[in-house]
Each structure stands twice: as C-alpha cells, then as structure tokens.
N, C-alpha and C positions, 0 to 999 in steps of 0.2 A: 780583266787581264791588266797587270800593270805594265809599266814601261819597259821591264826586263822580260816580259813575256810569260810571267808566272801567273797561273789561274788563282784569283782571290776571291772569297766570298764575302759579301757585304749584305746586310740586312736591307736596308732600304737606300739605295743610291741609283740615280738615273743619269749619271754622267756617261760620256761616250765610251769609258773603259768598261762599263758594265752592259753595253749594248751590242749584241751580236747579229750579223746578217745571215739569214738562212738561204743557203745556195743548194738547189736540187741538181745533182749531178747526173751525168749520161746514164750511169748504171742504176739510176732511181734510188741512190743513197743521198743522204742529207749531210752537208757540211756547214759548220757554224763559224763564220770569219768575223774577227773583230771589226767593230765600226770605226774605231779610232786608229788602229794599226792594220792598214790594208795588207792583206796577204799573209796574216797571221790567223791561224785556225785553232779551235779547240780539239785536243786529241789526248788519247790515253794509250798507255803502253798495254802489252798483253797482261802484265801484272796489275793493272788498274791505276797506275800512277799517272798523274797529268803530264803532258809534254809541253815543253815551253813554246811559246808562239813562234819565234824566229827558226826553230827547227823543224816546223811543219809544212807541209806542201799539200795542195788540194788533191794530188793523186796517190797520197799515202793511205794505207788501209787504216792507220791509227785515227784519222779525222773523219771516217765514214760512220755514219749513224743511220738507223732505221727507225722510222716513226712506228709506234705501237699504241694501239687504242686501249683504254682501260677494259678490265674484264667486265663482261656483261653490257657493254655499251655498243650497240651496232653502229658501224659507220655511216654517217650521213654526209653525202657529197655536197650538200648545199652549205653545211657549216664549215668554218675554217678549222684547222686542226689546233687543239690546245694542249700543251704539256701538262701532264698530271703532276700533282704534288706528292712528295715522298715523305713519310714520317722520319723522324731523326733516328739515325742508326745508334744501335747500342754496342758497346764493346763485346767482342767474342771472348769467352772464356775458354782458353786452351786447355786441353786435358794434359794433367802432369805426366811426365815421362816415368815409367816405372823403371827404377834402377836396381 
C-alpha cells in the first residue's frame, strides 16, 4: 500500500509498505491492516475493485475476509494458517454482442 492508500503489487519487497497485520475481529472475520499506516485496511468493493486505505474502517464489510483451507487439505489446529498461492489470471474473452 503506497502513501496515498492505493494497493500496489510488488514482486519481492519486504518494506513496511508491503507488510500487513492480521486482526481477528469479534465476528470471526479477518481484517488486514497496514503495518506502516495504522488504521488503513485492505478492502475490496462489491465489484472487486480495491478501496483506498484512508477510506476503510475496521467495521466495514469491505475489509472482512474469511480464511479458507485449500481443497483436500484437512485443517490441523497445531499448524499456523498459511495463505495459498493463486496462479496468474488470464484475460476473459467476452462474447461478441449479436447486432
């Protein structure tokens, strides 16, 4: 997250801008807060667009995430949760409108 609150993807960066603190909320959802900019959260709109950090709050539905284990892996309470990697998205081809 840059200084304007925009989510930015970087390949290998370990600065505080790329570190997020995981907060477990009362309703068992997880929120990711920026380590550098306290009070700024990672959030997405209903359309899937990222929200800017200064416009997010802990109680907003846009910043609530649920953890999900990968398919076929039984949950083990002794091991810490790890985020799964996702393959690169490909562009969707929209069907042509019949005229």
